[in-house]
N, C-alpha and C positions, 0 to 999 in steps of 0.2 A: 299295983306295984309291978305286975308283969309287963306293963307297957313302958317301963322306965328305960330311956336310952342310955347306952354305955359308951357312945361315941364322944371323944374328947377333942376339944379344939386345940390347935397349936398355940403355944404361948407367944404373945405379941412381942415380947422382949427377947425372943430366942436369937442368939448369935450376936447381940449388940455389943457385948463386952469386947470381942475380938475386933469388931468394926471400929469401936471407939478408940481402942489401942492403936490400930492401924492409922486412923485419922490423926491422932495426936502425933505419931511418928512422922506422918507426911507433913503436918504443919511445921514440925521442928526442922525437917530437911529443907522445906521451901523457905522457912525463915532464915536458915543459914545461907541459902542460895541468894536471897534478897540482900542480906548483909554483905556477902562476898561481891555481889554485883555492884552495890553502891561503892564499895572500896575500889573496885576496878574502874568503874565509870568516873568517879571523882578523881581517882588517882591519875587516870589517863589525861583528864583535862588539866590537872595540876602540873603533871610532867610537861605537857605541851606549853603551858604558860611559862614555865621556867626555861624551856629549851628553845622556844620559837618566838619570833616577832612577826606580826602581820605588816605588810606594806602594800600600798597602792602605787603602781608604776605609772607615772604621769605621761611619759613620752613613748614613742614607737621605736626608740633606738635599739631595743632588743627583739624586735619582730623578726621572724615569726615565733621565736621561743616564748616571748612575753609581749603581748600587745598592750597598747596604751589603755590604761584604765583597769588592767588585770590586777587582781588581788593575789599576792604571793605570801607564802610562809617561808621565813628565812631563819635558819638555825643560828643561834648565838654561838660564834666561834672566835677564837683568838686568831689574829692574823698569821701566826706561825703555823696554823693548821691548813692554810690555803694551798691548793695545788693547781697546776695548769689545767685549764678547762673549766674551773669552777665559775659559777655566776655569783658575784658577791655584791654586798651592799657596803658602801664606804662613804666617808665624809672627808672631803679635801677642799678647804676654802679657796685654794688657788684654781679649782675647777668651777665649783658652784658655792656661793656663800650661803651658809646656814641651811643646806639641803642635802639629803642623802642621794647617792648616785648608784645606779645598778649597771654593772658591766661584766664582761667575761674576761677572766685572767688568761692570757695567752703565753706569757713568759714570766719567769721569776728571777730573783737575783742571781747573777752570773750567766744568764742566758744571753744569746745574741739573737735578735729578731729582725727580720726584714721582709719586704714585700715589693714586687711579687715575682715569683718564679713559676712560669707556666700558669699564671693566674692564681697561684696558691701562696699562702703564708709560709715563711721558712723560719724555723726555730732551731738553732744549733745545727744548721746545715740540712735539716730534714724538712721536706715538704709536708705540711699538715693537712690531713683530710678534715673538712669541717662540714659535716652533713646538716648541721643546724642552720646554716646560712640559707637565705631565700634561694630557691632553685634558679640556676642560670646566672647567678651573680658572681663576680670576682671576689677574691679574698679582701680586696681593698680597691677603692676607686682611684687611687693614685699611688705610684711607687714612692717608697721612702727608703732612705739609706739605712744600713745596718745600725741598730741601736744595741748597745751592751747595757743590760739592766743592772744597776748597782745592787750590791748586797742589801738585803732587807727591804727591797722595793719590788713593785709589780708593774707589768705592762698590760694594759686592759683595752679591749675593743668592744664595741657594740655588735650584736649579730646583724643589725641592719647597717652595713658598712657605708652605704651611700650617704646617709644623713646623720650618722652618730657623731656627737662631739666627744671623742674618746682620746686615748693617748696620742693619736696621730694629729690631733688639733693642738697639742701642747708640746710638740717636738722641739720648739725653740726655747722652751722654758729651761731653767737651770737643771731641773731633774730629768730633762729629755722626755717629758710626757709620762714619767713613771709616778707611782703612788706608793707611799710607805705602807708596809704590811700593817703597821699599827693603826692605820686609818680604817681598816676593815672592821666592821662591827657584826656582820652576819653573812651567811652563805645561803643562797636561795635553794630550797629543797623541793618545792612544789608550787604549781599554779593552782589555786583553789577556787577562784571565781573569775570568769566562768571556769568550771572544772577542766583542767588538762592533766592533772596528776603530777607525779614526781618527774623531775628533770632527769633525762638520760645522761649517764656519764660519757663524756666525749672520748671515745677510744682512739681518736687520731693522735692524742698526746701520750698514749701508753708507752711508745718507744723511747720517750724522754724521761720516764720515771713513773712512780706509782701515782695513781689517781686517788682522789679522796673517796671515802666510803659514804654511802647514803646515811642520813641522820636517822633518828629513832622514830620518824613519823609513822612508818608502817606498823611498828609495834604499838605505838600510842593508839592508832586507829583500831587495831585489833582489841586492845584492852577496853576501849570505849564501847565497841560493838558487843563484845562478850558481856560486859557489865550491863549494858542496856537489855540484852536478851534475858539475863538472869533476873534482873529487877522486874521486867514485864512478865516473865514466866512465873516468878514467885508471887507477884501481885495478882495474877490471874488464877492462881491455885485456889484461893479462898472461895470466890464465887462459884467456880466449877465444882469444888468439893461439896459445897452446900447444896448446889442443884442436884448433884449425883446422890447425896444423902437423902434429899427429899424424894427423889425418884425411887430409891430403894425402900424408903419407908412406905410410900404408897403401894409399891408392889407387895410388901410384906402384909399390909393391912388387907389388900385385896385377896391375898392367898388365905389369910386367916378367916376372912368373912366367907370364903367359899367352902370351908370345912364344916360339915354338919354332923 
């Protein structure tokens, strides 16, 4: 009896109650993160589907802003929301039958527009700076007399002025090349393929009135990215937590086996 050892080994289950509680809390938190991420991710795509329409621009009339074959996202807007400098999608059968057209609005109802003065477009007597035009090109390849845009209508030009069939090609029409605001179905917000990002607001028109504000595309992109991060992070928590738990269990067993 004198040789009986009194050394006790540490219990293998020591501390597991707290660890299990912490693990369950972590699982709940990451479950909430995944659910929130799904809401943000799917909500972002749903918002985009309601707010935007994709278009493929078939011609080079908007080069260099939009090249032929580029894929754009255009925000669904009412024609009354259109401002000078906006790139819009419209449908007017007197221009092209049964097809959408993409051009830039340079004058709105009540404006007087003419070209060219020192090689620049003139709207309401002000020369307009147009940095989106190809470098070294004039605002128009031919002069045209002053046009007064009727109320409720728009005067539109392509950014590639040398070959664009725009309002200047329809000056002899009854509407003097103008298009009704009601013909506008969307406003181009970004070039997405190949990626060029959001269109810059043309500050050259600021002296004539307020410019339109960017659409919600940046907010939608943020929602989708944050949602994806939460979903992926929450999904990764389970395997990581299990691996960490197995590592802790092996360490605990090794420690217990080392006590004599």
